[in-house]
MDTraj code that builds the backbone (N, CA, C; nanometers):
import mdtraj as md
import numpy as np

residues = "UNK UNK UNK UNK UNK UNK UNK UNK UNK UNK UNK UNK UNK UNK UNK UNK UNK UNK UNK UNK UNK UNK UNK UNK UNK UNK UNK UNK UNK UNK UNK UNK UNK UNK UNK UNK UNK UNK UNK UNK UNK UNK UNK UNK UNK UNK UNK UNK UNK UNK UNK UNK UNK UNK UNK UNK UNK UNK UNK UNK UNK UNK UNK UNK UNK UNK UNK UNK UNK UNK UNK UNK".split()
xyz = np.array([
    [-3.6400, 3.3671, -0.8769],
    [-3.6182, 3.3262, -0.7401],
    [-3.6332, 3.1744, -0.7271],
    [-3.7264, 3.1172, -0.8037],
    [-3.7453, 2.9731, -0.7968],
    [-3.6227, 2.8995, -0.8494],
    [-3.5609, 2.9502, -0.9555],
    [-3.4426, 2.8830, -1.0094],
    [-3.3278, 2.8886, -0.9098],
    [-3.3142, 2.9982, -0.8380],
    [-3.2088, 3.0072, -0.7369],
    [-3.2327, 2.9035, -0.6275],
    [-3.3571, 2.8859, -0.5874],
    [-3.3908, 2.7868, -0.4844],
    [-3.3629, 2.6451, -0.5352],
    [-3.3971, 2.6166, -0.6609],
    [-3.3738, 2.4838, -0.7190],
    [-3.2238, 2.4564, -0.7282],
    [-3.1488, 2.5546, -0.7735],
    [-3.0032, 2.5379, -0.7851],
    [-2.9422, 2.5170, -0.6468],
    [-2.9848, 2.5945, -0.5478],
    [-2.9345, 2.5801, -0.4123],
    [-2.9653, 2.4407, -0.3574],
    [-3.0849, 2.3898, -0.3809],
    [-3.1247, 2.2584, -0.3323],
    [-3.0414, 2.1482, -0.3993],
    [-3.0202, 2.1602, -0.5296],
    [-2.9393, 2.0613, -0.6005],
    [-2.7943, 2.0617, -0.5510],
    [-2.7392, 2.1789, -0.5272],
    [-2.6021, 2.1875, -0.4773],
    [-2.5900, 2.1266, -0.3382],
    [-2.6903, 2.1483, -0.2549],
    [-2.6884, 2.0888, -0.1212],
    [-2.6965, 1.9364, -0.1292],
    [-2.7775, 1.8856, -0.2181],
    [-2.7895, 1.7408, -0.2346],
    [-2.6579, 1.6805, -0.2843],
    [-2.5936, 1.7464, -0.3785],
    [-2.4660, 1.6981, -0.4293],
    [-2.3585, 1.7025, -0.3220],
    [-2.3567, 1.8083, -0.2429],
    [-2.2569, 1.8214, -0.1377],
    [-2.2765, 1.7156, -0.0302],
    [-2.3991, 1.6858, 0.0058],
    [-2.4224, 1.5851, 0.1094],
    [-2.3854, 1.4462, 0.0603],
    [-2.4027, 1.4177, -0.0681],
    [-2.3633, 1.2876, -0.1226],
    [-2.2119, 1.2742, -0.1279],
    [-2.1424, 1.3834, -0.1509],
    [-1.9971, 1.3781, -0.1583],
    [-1.9366, 1.3511, -0.0214],
    [-2.0018, 1.3937, 0.0850],
    [-1.9486, 1.3749, 0.2186],
    [-1.9922, 1.2438, 0.2829],
    [-2.0854, 1.1749, 0.2229],
    [-2.1355, 1.0499, 0.2792],
    [-2.0268, 0.9424, 0.2724],
    [-2.0172, 0.8580, 0.3767],
    [-1.9163, 0.7508, 0.3722],
    [-1.9489, 0.6519, 0.2610],
    [-1.8438, 0.6090, 0.1906],
    [-1.8608, 0.5152, 0.0802],
    [-1.7997, 0.3817, 0.1162],
    [-1.8409, 0.2809, 0.0451],
    [-1.7812, 0.1492, 0.0601],
    [-1.6408, 0.1534, -0.0004],
    [-1.5464, 0.0800, 0.0565],
    [-1.4126, 0.0779, -0.0025],
    [-1.4143, 0.0104, -0.1392],
    [-1.3277, 0.0575, -0.2273],
    [-1.3176, -0.0008, -0.3610],
    [-1.2467, -0.1354, -0.3516],
    [-1.2936, -0.2307, -0.4283],
    [-1.2330, -0.3631, -0.4325],
    [-1.1801, -0.3887, -0.5723],
    [-1.0546, -0.4311, -0.5796],
    [-0.9902, -0.4607, -0.7066],
    [-0.9576, -0.6092, -0.7081],
    [-0.9927, -0.6762, -0.8163],
    [-0.9682, -0.8199, -0.8285],
    [-0.8888, -0.8465, -0.9552],
    [-0.7852, -0.9291, -0.9415],
    [-0.7044, -0.9691, -1.0570],
    [-0.7047, -1.1214, -1.0647],
    [-0.7248, -1.1731, -1.1830],
    [-0.7255, -1.3179, -1.2025],
    [-0.6166, -1.3545, -1.3019],
    [-0.5343, -1.4514, -1.2639],
    [-0.4260, -1.4973, -1.3508],
    [-0.4576, -1.6391, -1.3939],
    [-0.4551, -1.6627, -1.5239],
    [-0.4798, -1.7963, -1.5802],
    [-0.3485, -1.8447, -1.6410],
    [-0.3077, -1.9646, -1.6028],
    [-0.1843, -2.0187, -1.6579],
    [-0.2009, -2.1689, -1.6838],
    [-0.1170, -2.2218, -1.7728],
    [-0.1209, -2.3630, -1.8092],
    [-0.0301, -2.4411, -1.7142],
    [-0.0706, -2.5619, -1.6809],
    [0.0128, -2.6488, -1.5981],
    [-0.0052, -2.7938, -1.6427],
    [0.0925, -2.8743, -1.6110],
    [0.0905, -3.0164, -1.6487],
    [0.0481, -3.0986, -1.5273],
    [-0.0335, -3.2018, -1.5540],
    [-0.0726, -3.2965, -1.4500],
    [-0.0448, -3.4372, -1.4998],
    [-0.0528, -3.5357, -1.4105],
    [-0.0167, -3.6734, -1.4472],
    [-0.1333, -3.7535, -1.5044],
    [-0.2514, -3.6967, -1.5112],
    [-0.3688, -3.7660, -1.5649],
    [-0.4184, -3.6934, -1.6896],
    [-0.4962, -3.7634, -1.7716],
    [-0.5524, -3.7008, -1.8913],
    [-0.6436, -3.5862, -1.8475],
    [-0.6442, -3.4781, -1.9110],
    [-0.5907, -3.4329, -2.0393],
    [-0.4480, -3.3813, -2.0308],
    [-0.3750, -3.4032, -1.9208],
    [-0.2336, -3.3729, -1.9018],
    [-0.1996, -3.2247, -1.8967],
    [-0.2677, -3.1419, -1.9709],
    [-0.2429, -2.9973, -1.9640],
    [-0.3753, -2.9294, -1.9301],
    [-0.3759, -2.8557, -1.8205],
    [-0.4986, -2.7902, -1.7759],
    [-0.4689, -2.6440, -1.7463],
    [-0.5755, -2.5657, -1.7370],
    [-0.5626, -2.4252, -1.7006],
    [-0.5886, -2.4113, -1.5513],
    [-0.5002, -2.3414, -1.4836],
    [-0.5162, -2.3130, -1.3416],
    [-0.5375, -2.1620, -1.3274],
    [-0.6097, -2.1226, -1.2243],
    [-0.6330, -1.9798, -1.2017],
    [-0.5930, -1.9422, -1.0592],
    [-0.5463, -1.8210, -1.0467],
    [-0.5166, -1.7630, -0.9171],
    [-0.5887, -1.6290, -0.9117],
    [-0.6625, -1.6056, -0.8051],
    [-0.7361, -1.4801, -0.7900],
    [-0.6815, -1.4052, -0.6695],
    [-0.6479, -1.2775, -0.6908],
    [-0.5989, -1.1912, -0.5838],
    [-0.6958, -1.0750, -0.5726],
    [-0.7354, -1.0421, -0.4484],
    [-0.8307, -0.9336, -0.4246],
    [-0.7687, -0.8324, -0.3300],
    [-0.7762, -0.7039, -0.3674],
    [-0.7303, -0.5948, -0.2836],
    [-0.8492, -0.5087, -0.2459],
    [-0.8460, -0.4548, -0.1266],
    [-0.9451, -0.3556, -0.0853],
    [-0.8721, -0.2232, -0.0700],
    [-0.9143, -0.1248, -0.1470],
    [-0.8497, 0.0055, -0.1482],
    [-0.9282, 0.0986, -0.0560],
    [-0.8631, 0.1568, 0.0450],
    [-0.9359, 0.2475, 0.1344],
    [-0.9749, 0.3758, 0.0625],
    [-1.0811, 0.4383, 0.1100],
    [-1.1274, 0.5623, 0.0481],
    [-1.0499, 0.6838, 0.0950],
    [-0.9804, 0.6727, 0.2058],
    [-0.9063, 0.7864, 0.2583],
    [-0.7605, 0.7747, 0.2186],
    [-0.6948, 0.8877, 0.2170],
    [-0.5533, 0.8870, 0.1865],
    [-0.4768, 0.8423, 0.3102],
    [-0.3749, 0.7642, 0.2885],
    [-0.2945, 0.7139, 0.3989],
    [-0.1758, 0.8075, 0.4172],
    [-0.1608, 0.8569, 0.5378],
    [-0.0471, 0.9429, 0.5689],
    [0.0737, 0.8538, 0.5927],
    [0.1788, 0.8795, 0.5208],
    [0.2990, 0.7999, 0.5407],
    [0.4185, 0.8925, 0.5508],
    [0.5085, 0.8551, 0.6349],
    [0.6326, 0.9318, 0.6453],
    [0.7403, 0.8447, 0.5848],
    [0.7931, 0.8891, 0.4745],
    [0.8956, 0.8119, 0.4063],
    [1.0313, 0.8662, 0.4458],
    [1.1177, 0.7788, 0.4804],
    [1.2532, 0.8199, 0.5143],
    [1.3475, 0.7644, 0.4096],
    [1.4458, 0.8414, 0.3785],
    [1.5433, 0.8002, 0.2781],
    [1.6492, 0.7175, 0.3478],
    [1.6707, 0.5938, 0.3027],
    [1.7748, 0.5121, 0.3678],
    [1.9117, 0.5706, 0.3421],
    [1.9934, 0.5687, 0.4448],
    [2.1293, 0.6206, 0.4317],
    [2.2266, 0.5059, 0.4441],
    [2.3388, 0.5201, 0.3772],
    [2.4413, 0.4172, 0.3829],
    [2.5169, 0.4301, 0.5146],
    [2.5380, 0.3187, 0.5782],
    [2.6140, 0.3212, 0.7030],
    [2.7258, 0.2204, 0.6926],
    [2.8375, 0.2544, 0.7497],
    [2.9520, 0.1638, 0.7481],
    [2.9799, 0.1171, 0.8897],
    [3.0092, -0.0075, 0.9025],
    [3.0436, -0.0630, 1.0329],
    [3.1878, -0.1069, 1.0315],
    [3.2564, -0.0829, 1.1408],
    [3.3980, -0.1207, 1.1473],
    [3.4166, -0.2398, 1.2374],
])
top = md.Topology()
chain = top.add_chain()
for i, resn in enumerate(residues, 1):
    res = top.add_residue(resn, chain, resSeq=i)
    for name in ("N", "CA", "C"):
        top.add_atom(name, md.element.get_by_symbol(name[0]), res)
traj = md.Trajectory(xyz[None], top)
């Protein structure tokens, strides 16, 4: 009986954590590229950083198929 109670308690704890709101996931991409400048050392590395925030919920979207239309 004690093991059933322990298992039930653990399952409840896991279920409550799954339903708790989470922070949105953040994805960061960094691009490093070479560029020329007019001063020494003349060639330097430049970086560009792009950050996306991914929502935790699924986004409902209605996609429509574009149709060809002719105008006279």
